[in-house]
N, C-alpha and C positions, 0 to 999 in steps of 0.2 A: 424458505425465504420468499418474500413477496415478489410478485411479478415485477420485472423491470430492474431488480437489484443489480444483476450482472451488467446490463448495459449502462446503468447510471454510474456504477463504481468504475467500470472501464473508462468511461468518459472523464471522470475525475482524475484517474491515474494518468491517462494520456494527456491531460491538460496541465500536468505539473511542469513548471518551468525548470530549466537547467539550474541546478543548485538548490532547488526547493526540496525540503524534507518535511514529511507529514507523518502523523501516527495512523495506525490502523483505524482508530476511532474517528479521527478527523476525516479520513476518506469516507467512512460509513456515513458520518453526519452530512458531509458535503453532497453525498449521493442521495440524501433524503431518507436514510435508514439508520438513525441514531441507535446505538446499542449493537450494531452488527459488525463490530471490529473483528471478531473471530471469522466471520464469513468473508471479510476482506482478505484475511490471511489465507483462507482456503482458496479463494479465487486466485490469488497470486501464485499459489502452489500449482494450481491446475491449468493456468493460462500462460502460454509462452508469449514473449514479446512485450510484456508490461514492465515498467520501471520499478521492479520490486525493491531495488537497493535504495530508493527514495522514501521507503516506508519503515518506520521504527515503532517500537512499542510505546506505550503511554509514558514510560519513564525516559524515553529517548535512547533506549538501548538498541543495539543492532541485532540482527537475526542470530539466534543461538546456533553455533556450529558454522556459521558463515560470516562471522565478523570480519575476518581478514579480507575476504573477497568484497564484501559490502563496503568496507572502508575504502578499499582501493577504487571501487567504482564511484563512490561519492567524491573522492579527490580528483577524479578525472574530469 
C-alpha cells in the first residue's frame, strides 16, 4: 500500500459523524486511495478504536459473522 494510506484512512474513519454509514470503497476513495476497499477492511481488523460498525460492503451488507453486533451498534 502506498505511503500515507493508514493515516488517511484513519482520518476518514475518525471523521465519520454519528449515524453516518459508508462502504469500504468510499473510505478508500475519500482517503485518496480508490480501489483499496480490501485494505480498509484489513485496517479495521488490525486497529482498535476505529468505528468499524459504520462501514458496510458495497451492497450495504453488514460484516459477515458480526451482523447482530454491528446492527446493535448502528442503532445506538
